C-alpha positions in Angstrom: -1.8 50.1 50.5 -2.8 47.1 48.4 -1.2 47.2 44.9 -1.4 45.0 42.0 1.3 42.4 42.2 0.5 41.6 45.8 -1.1 38.2 46.5 -3.2 39.9 49.3 -4.5 42.3 46.6 -5.9 39.4 44.5 -7.2 37.6 47.5 -9.1 40.6 49.0 -10.3 41.9 45.6 -11.2 38.5 44.0 -9.3 39.6 40.9 -7.4 37.3 38.5 -4.4 35.9 40.4 -2.1 36.2 37.4 -2.8 39.7 35.9 -5.0 41.3 38.6 -7.0 43.1 35.9 -10.6 41.7 36.4 -12.8 39.9 38.9 -12.9 36.2 38.8 -16.5 36.2 39.6 -19.6 37.0 37.5 -21.1 39.0 40.3 -18.7 40.9 42.5 -21.2 41.1 45.4 -20.9 38.0 47.6 -24.3 38.6 49.1 -26.0 37.9 45.8 -26.5 34.4 47.0 -27.6 32.8 43.7 -24.4 33.9 42.1 -22.0 33.5 45.0 -19.8 30.8 43.4 -20.3 31.6 39.7 -17.1 32.3 38.1 -15.7 33.4 34.7 -14.2 30.5 32.8 -11.2 32.5 31.9 -9.7 35.9 32.4 -10.5 38.2 29.4 -7.1 39.9 29.9 -4.6 37.2 30.2 -6.7 34.2 29.3 -6.0 32.4 32.6 -8.3 29.4 33.2 -9.7 29.7 36.7 -10.8 26.0 37.2 -7.4 24.4 36.7 -9.0 20.9 36.8 -12.5 19.4 37.6 -13.3 19.9 41.4 -10.3 22.2 41.8 -12.1 24.3 44.3 -12.9 21.4 46.6 -9.5 22.2 48.2 -11.0 25.6 49.3 -13.1 23.8 51.9 -10.0 23.2 53.9 -9.1 26.9 53.7 -12.6 27.8 54.5 -12.3 26.0 57.8 -9.3 28.1 58.8 -10.9 31.3 57.7 -14.1 30.5 59.6 -12.1 29.8 62.7 -10.4 33.2 62.4 -13.8 35.0 62.1 -15.1 33.0 65.0 -12.0 33.9 67.2 -12.4 37.6 66.2 -16.2 37.4 67.3 -15.2 35.8 70.5 -12.5 38.5 71.3 -14.8 41.3 70.4 -17.9 40.0 72.2 -16.3 38.4 75.3 -13.1 40.1 75.9 -13.7 43.6 74.6 -17.5 44.1 75.2 -17.7 41.7 78.2 -20.9 39.9 77.3 -21.8 36.6 78.8 -20.9 33.3 77.4 -24.3 32.7 76.0 -24.3 36.1 74.3 -20.8 35.4 73.1 -21.8 32.1 71.5 -24.9 33.9 69.8 -22.4 36.5 68.5 -20.1 33.8 67.1 -23.0 32.0 65.3 -24.4 35.4 64.0 -20.9 36.3 62.7 -20.6 32.9 60.9 -24.0 33.2 59.3 -23.6 36.9 58.2 -20.1 36.4 56.8 -20.6 33.0 55.3 -20.6 34.4 51.7 -17.4 36.4 52.4 -15.7 33.4 53.9 -16.6 31.2 50.9 -15.2 33.8 48.5 -12.0 34.3 50.6 -11.3 30.7 50.7 -11.5 30.4 47.0 -9.3 33.4 46.5 -6.7 32.0 48.9 -6.8 28.5 47.3 -6.3 29.7 43.8 -3.6 32.1 44.9 -1.6 29.2 46.3 -1.3 27.8 42.7 -0.9 30.8 40.6 1.4 33.9 40.8 1.4 37.4 39.6 2.8 37.8 36.3 3.0 41.6 35.2 3.7 40.6 31.6 0.8 38.3 31.2 -0.6 38.8 27.7 -3.6 37.1 26.0 -2.5 34.0 24.2 
């Protein structure tokens, strides 16, 4: 089970990478498209600044490519290899998967990116 202190917990929940106490995002639902990338400036629990430097999350675009490929491969395996659809229908399934999961992919990419640079600190206290 996912527990605080595990990077996977922070990545999948979108919680602060340092204390895992609160969400980094103003709106936790990635499908509210107007708020998809709006983040808190700092964690209210440990005072961690999320945007380490200007344009910090541009690096998440590279992660997004890999995450998107993983989703596309999963759609291919399910549609073509398991269900047995034609190549055209498999292509449609991949495109539909990428469109439907775009907000999730964007959030996951940001979460992975920030967790590459920060680690969990159970003793994190407000400065």
